[in-house]
C-alpha positions in Angstrom: 109.9 91.3 95.7 107.5 92.5 93.0 106.1 96.0 93.3 103.0 96.9 91.4 101.6 100.4 91.1 97.9 100.5 90.2 97.4 103.8 88.4 95.3 105.8 85.9 96.3 108.5 83.3 96.9 112.1 84.4 97.2 111.1 88.1 99.5 113.5 89.9 100.0 111.2 92.9 100.7 108.3 90.7 103.4 110.2 88.8 105.0 111.3 92.1 105.0 107.7 93.3 106.6 106.3 90.2 109.2 109.1 90.2 110.0 108.4 93.9 110.4 104.7 93.1 112.7 105.5 90.2 114.8 107.8 92.4 115.3 105.0 94.9 116.2 102.6 92.1 113.3 100.3 92.9 111.9 98.4 89.9 108.1 98.4 89.6 105.3 97.5 87.2 102.4 99.9 86.4 98.8 98.6 85.8 96.2 101.1 84.5 93.0 100.5 86.4 91.1 102.6 83.9 91.7 99.9 81.2 92.0 96.7 83.3 88.8 95.7 85.0 90.4 92.9 86.9 92.9 95.3 88.4 90.2 97.8 89.3 88.3 95.0 91.1 91.4 94.0 93.0 92.0 97.6 94.2 88.4 97.9 95.3 88.5 94.5 97.0 91.4 95.8 99.1 89.2 98.7 100.2 90.8 101.4 98.2 88.9 104.2 96.4 91.8 106.2 95.1 95.0 105.6 93.1 97.8 105.0 93.2 97.6 101.8 95.1 101.0 100.2 95.6 101.4 96.5 96.4 104.8 95.5 97.5 105.0 91.9 98.7 102.5 91.6 101.6 102.3 95.4 102.1 100.0 97.7 100.3 98.9 101.4 100.5 97.2 104.1 98.6 98.3 107.6 97.7 101.8 109.1 97.5 103.7 107.7 100.5 107.4 108.6 100.4 107.8 107.1 103.9 106.6 103.7 102.6 108.7 104.0 99.4 111.8 104.8 101.4 111.2 101.7 103.6 111.3 99.5 100.4 114.8 100.7 99.5 
């Protein structure tokens, strides 16, 4: 399963999310929505107005969600 974290620079929740993924040993890819207009539109199209937005297979969520990250492990 591919896990993508849509993020932006200096985002505290984004950093917490990527650190939690790393602690669980879960590989992920980061996409910066501040420099990638297509990614920004995708996040908005899903109804999110904040980052991070994590897409893991058919699941997605916004914000720092340790419960969701643990469920991926």
